[in-house]
N, C-alpha and C positions, 0 to 999 in steps of 0.2 A: 580696566583698572578697578581694583577692589579696595575701597577706602577703609575697610575693616581689617585689611591685611597689615600685619606688623613686619617691619624690616628693621633689624637692629634695635628691636625693642620699642620702636615708635611706629604709630599708624602712618600709613601712606597719606600724603596730603593730595589735594586736587592737583592735577598735572604732573604727578610723580608716578613712577612705575618701578616694579621690582625687576632687576636684571641680574644675570650671573656672568661674571667676568671669566672668560676661558683663555683667550689669547690677547693679552694687552699689547698695544703698539707702543705706548709711552708709559713704561713701568713706573716712573717716578712722579707722574702727574697726580696732584692732590685730588682727593675725592671731594665732591661738592658737599657731601654730608658725611664726614668721618664719624666712626663709632667703633666700639669694641676693639680698640687697638689698631683698627684699619685706618690708615691715613692716605695711602696712595693706591692707584689702580693695581699696581703689582701686588700689594698686600691683600687685595680682594679676590685673587684668583680662586675660583671654586666656591665663592661665598656670595649669597644674595645681597645686593646693595640697592639702595634707592637712587633713582636717576630721573632727571626731568624728562618727561615725555617728548618735549620739543627737541631734545637732543638724541632721540632714539630713531634710527633709520631701519625700516623693515625691508628686507630683500628676500627673494625665494630661498628658504631653508637657512637663512642667516639673519641675525639682527646685529646691526652696528650701532654703537653709540658714540657720540661726538664729545670731545672735551674742549672744543674751541671756545665756547662761551665761558667755560670755567676759568679760562686764562685771563679774561677781561677784568 
C-alpha cells in the first residue's frame, strides 16, 4: 500500500488500496468512495478505484474484492 498514491485525485488512506475493476459481478453496486462521475462498480470497469484492504481477497493470479460490507 502506497499512501502517496493518488486514486481519483485523492491520496490513499491507511487500509485502502488501488484496484482495477475488470469483471463486475454486481454492476449496480455503489462504490464506497465515488468520484469523477463513477458511482457504481459497473461504471468503474477499467478504471483504478480505491477499495478497503479488508474487502480485498488475494488468490493465485486473481484478486477479488467484496462488496458485502458496503451494503451494511
